[in-house]
N, C-alpha and C positions, 0 to 999 in steps of 0.2 A: 181328520186328514183332508186336505184340499185335493180336488181332482187335478190330474196332470194337464188336461186340456179343457179350456172353456170355449164353447162353440157359440159365437155371437150371431143371432138371427134377427135382423131388423124386419119388420113387417107392417103392412097396412092393408086391411080389408082383403086378405088372401087366405082365409081360413082353410079352404080346400087344398091349396098349394102347400100351406104350412103343415097341414096334416101329413102330406107325403114327405116333406123335408124332415119333420120330426121322426117319422117312422124310419127313414133312412139312417138317422142317427141311432135309434134303438136297434137297428139291424147290424150295427158295426160289430166286427170281431174284436176290436179294441174297446174296452168298456170303462176306462178310467176318465170319465168326462162329465161335464155339466153343460147344460144349455141355458144361455142367457137370451131370452126373447125380449126384444125391445119393440113395443107396439106403439104406433103413432095414433093412439086412440081410435082403433078400428070400430066401425059400427056394425060389423058382421058378428059371427059367432066365435071370434078368436078366443075370447076369455073362456067360454065353455069348452072349446076344443082343448085348450091347455089343461083345464080342470079334468077333462075326460082321461087324460093320460095318467092322472093321479100319481105323479112321481116327483119326489123332492129334488131330483136331478134337473128339473126344469124350473127356472125362476123367471118370472114375468115382471118387466118394468114398463112404465108408460112414459111417453114423451110427446110434446108438441114440437116436432122438428121443423115445421114450416118449410118443408120441401128439401131440407138439408139432411140427406141420408147419413152423412158423416157424423152428425149430432147423435143419431141413433147408435151408430157403431161405437162412438166414443163413450156414450152412456153405458153400453155393454162392456166396454173395456174397463171402465171405472169400477164396475161391479164384478168383473171376472176374478175368479179365485185361482185359476190354473196358471201354470208356468208357461204354457203355450196357448196361443189364441188361434182358433180356426174360424174362418168366416164362411157363412152359408147363407145365401139369400133365400128368402122364404119361398121363392118359386123355383128353387133348384133342389137337387137331392144327390146323395152320394151312393156309390156302390159299396158293398159291405166291408171291403178291406181298405178303404180310403185312409182312415185314421191309422190303422196298423202299419201300412206302408209308409205313411208320412212320418210317423213317430220313429220308425226305424232310422230314417235319415236325420231326424232331429237328435236322436241319441248318439249319432255318429259325429255330431258337432255342427250341423247346419243351423243357421239362424232363421232361414226362410226356406220353405218347401212349397212347390207349386207343380201343377201337372196340366195336361190337356183336359178339355171338357167336351162333351157332346151337347149341342144345342137342340133342344126339343121344344116345340112351340105349343103342343097340346097335351093335356093330361093323359089322353088315351093313345098318343102317338107311339107306334111300335116300329116304324120303318123310317127311312130317309133322315136319320139323325145327321146333323152337320157337325164335324169335328172342329173345335177351336184349338189350334196348336199353340202350345207354350214353347217357344224356342229356348235353346240352351244359351244362357247368358255368358258372355266372355268378360274377362277382367281387362280393364277396370269396369265393373258392373255399371257404375253411374254413367260412364260415357257410352256404354252399349245401349242402355235405356234411352239416353238422350238421342243418339244417332239413329237407332232402329225402332224406337217407340216401345210402348208397353207390351208386356208378354205374360203378365201374371193374372190369369183369370181369377177374379175375386173369390169365388166360391171354391177355388182349389187351394187357396193359400193357408198354410199353417206357419205361424211366426212366433218367435219368443216375445212374451209380454214385455220383458224389460227393454227390448228394442223399440217397440211401439211407445212405451212410456218415455223413452229417451228422446223421441221426436215429438212428444206431446200429442200423440194420436193423429188422427186424420184432420186435415184442414176443414174448418166449418165456414170458410169464406164462401159466400154465395157465388162469387166469380169462379170458384173451383168446382162447382157442381158438374158432375160427369167425368171429371178428371182427378177427383180428390184421392182416389186410390193410386193412380199413377204418380201423383205428387208424393204420396206417402212412400211408395217404393223407391223413388228417387232419393228421398231423404234417408231412408233406411240404407240405401247403397252407399251413402257417404259415411256410414258407421260400420258397415260389415260387407265383406266380400264372400261370405259363406251362405 
């Protein structure tokens, strides 16, 4: 049986951060998931870190993405087995009910779910977290995104894999670096209002 959710984590030389990100996945109350780590040939202890988890729910792929993070995410998408894709950057982490709450909305028919994030700049930071707000999109979603700008923090998004496949994943055009996720959500909005 395939997992319901594939969590795609691109990484490069962030083993300590990746450890925290992976632990936050293992701490989830929702457990029907796999992790697809896409490593840009790190030279730190990323490989041994993943081996230390000793869990078949984590699969590791290597890529030379040449600075195009979308290439890493697309490789993860290509190998993802789940019906839903969750993005998690290797320097981010989730609270324990993140997937449980997101899947609740997906099961009610949503094609894309996202939420606010807190920005934390240090591994040991306990105070002064800055909240990144995800505003409620209005229909037509495409025009809302065009007029008011992006609002889907990448590490908060859960999306149906078939929708990402329908737009052929994220743009790997080097001119899109830094806005490839915004471009993807614009293209998704042309296919779905949910």
